[in-house]
C-alpha positions in Angstrom: -0.2 0.0 0.1 1.4 3.5 -0.8 2.0 5.8 1.9 0.4 9.1 1.5 1.6 12.2 3.1 0.0 15.1 4.3 1.1 18.2 2.3 3.5 20.5 4.0 2.4 23.4 6.0 4.1 26.6 5.3 3.6 30.6 5.6 0.6 31.9 3.5 1.9 34.5 1.2 -0.3 36.9 -1.0 0.8 38.5 -4.3 0.0 42.1 -4.5 1.4 45.1 -6.3 3.9 42.8 -8.0 5.3 41.5 -4.8 4.6 38.5 -2.3 3.7 39.5 1.1 3.6 37.4 4.4 0.2 37.2 6.0 1.7 35.7 9.1 -0.6 32.8 9.0 0.4 29.2 8.3 -1.4 26.8 5.9 -1.7 23.9 3.4 -2.9 23.3 0.1 -4.7 19.6 -0.2 -4.4 17.3 -3.1 -7.8 19.1 -4.6 -6.4 22.5 -4.3 -8.1 23.4 -1.3 -6.4 26.0 1.4 -6.4 24.9 4.9 -5.6 27.5 7.7 -3.1 26.0 10.3 -2.7 29.0 12.7 -0.5 32.2 13.1 3.1 31.7 12.3 4.0 33.8 15.1 2.4 31.4 17.3 4.6 28.6 16.3 6.6 26.6 18.9 10.1 25.6 18.4 11.1 22.6 20.7 14.4 21.0 20.8 14.7 21.8 16.9 10.8 20.8 16.3 8.1 22.8 14.9 4.8 22.7 16.7 1.8 24.1 15.5 -0.3 24.8 18.5 -3.9 24.4 16.7 -2.8 20.8 16.1 -2.2 20.1 19.7 -5.2 21.9 20.9 -7.5 20.1 18.4 -6.4 16.6 20.2 -6.8 18.3 23.5 -10.0 19.1 22.9 -11.1 15.6 22.0 -11.0 14.7 25.6 -14.7 14.4 26.9 -14.0 16.9 30.0 -12.2 19.6 28.1 -14.4 22.7 27.2 -11.7 25.0 25.9 -7.7 24.6 25.4 -5.2 27.2 24.5 -1.3 26.1 23.6 1.6 28.4 23.8 5.6 27.9 23.7 7.2 28.5 27.3 10.9 29.0 27.8 12.7 25.8 28.7 16.5 25.4 29.5 17.2 22.1 27.6 14.7 22.6 24.8 14.5 26.3 24.3 10.8 26.0 24.4 8.0 23.3 25.5 4.3 23.1 24.9 2.2 24.4 27.7 -1.7 24.0 27.6 -4.1 26.0 29.5 -7.5 24.0 29.8 -10.8 24.9 30.7 -12.7 21.7 32.1 -16.3 20.9 31.8 -16.6 19.4 35.1 -14.2 19.3 38.1 -11.0 17.5 37.2 -9.9 14.1 38.8 -6.3 13.2 39.9 -4.6 12.2 37.1 -6.2 14.3 34.4 -3.3 16.0 33.3 -1.3 12.8 32.6 -4.5 11.4 30.6 -4.6 14.5 28.5 -0.7 14.2 28.2 -1.2 10.5 27.0 -4.0 11.5 24.7 -1.8 13.9 22.8 1.2 11.6 22.7 -1.0 8.7 21.2 -2.4 10.9 18.5 0.7 13.3 17.5 4.3 13.1 17.4 5.8 12.4 21.0 7.5 15.8 21.0 4.3 17.7 20.7 2.5 17.0 24.3 2.0 19.6 26.6 4.8 19.2 29.2 3.1 21.7 31.5 -0.8 22.1 31.8 -2.6 24.5 33.9 -6.1 24.6 34.5 -8.1 27.7 34.3 -11.6 29.1 35.1 -11.4 30.7 31.4 -9.2 31.8 28.7 -8.6 35.4 27.8 -10.2 36.5 24.4 -9.9 39.3 22.0 -12.7 41.6 21.1 -13.4 39.1 18.4 -13.8 36.3 20.8 -10.5 34.4 19.9 -8.1 33.4 22.5 -5.4 36.1 23.4 -2.3 34.0 23.3 -0.3 37.3 24.5 -2.0 37.5 27.4 -1.3 33.9 28.4 2.3 34.4 27.3 2.5 37.0 29.8 1.3 35.2 32.5 4.2 32.8 32.3 
């Protein structure tokens, strides 16, 4: 059986006035020519040389039945440069071992280096006026 690979993710640029302009967004084009947004380029986490997209990690965390919302950022780490930190809003009170359960979920669905090494359970996530998670506020908290 042939191995199929996901299209590579790269920075989206637009052609305007005879020049390419970066949008600071990441994305990919699938085999049918559809464009898929993959998050902001300035939100990328570099850990031990690996590039990690926060949206991918958040999508997996959201698959846990007790997770209402999740946001992921990179935080400084002396060994790896950055590690993944997840801020998670729960639907119900968490149980002992929930953080490890979420880490295991991410490890089984994504590459081993993408799991959140740090998890903080919060009552709510800071939002922009447009209703998107304000990652700058999360980064400033750490």
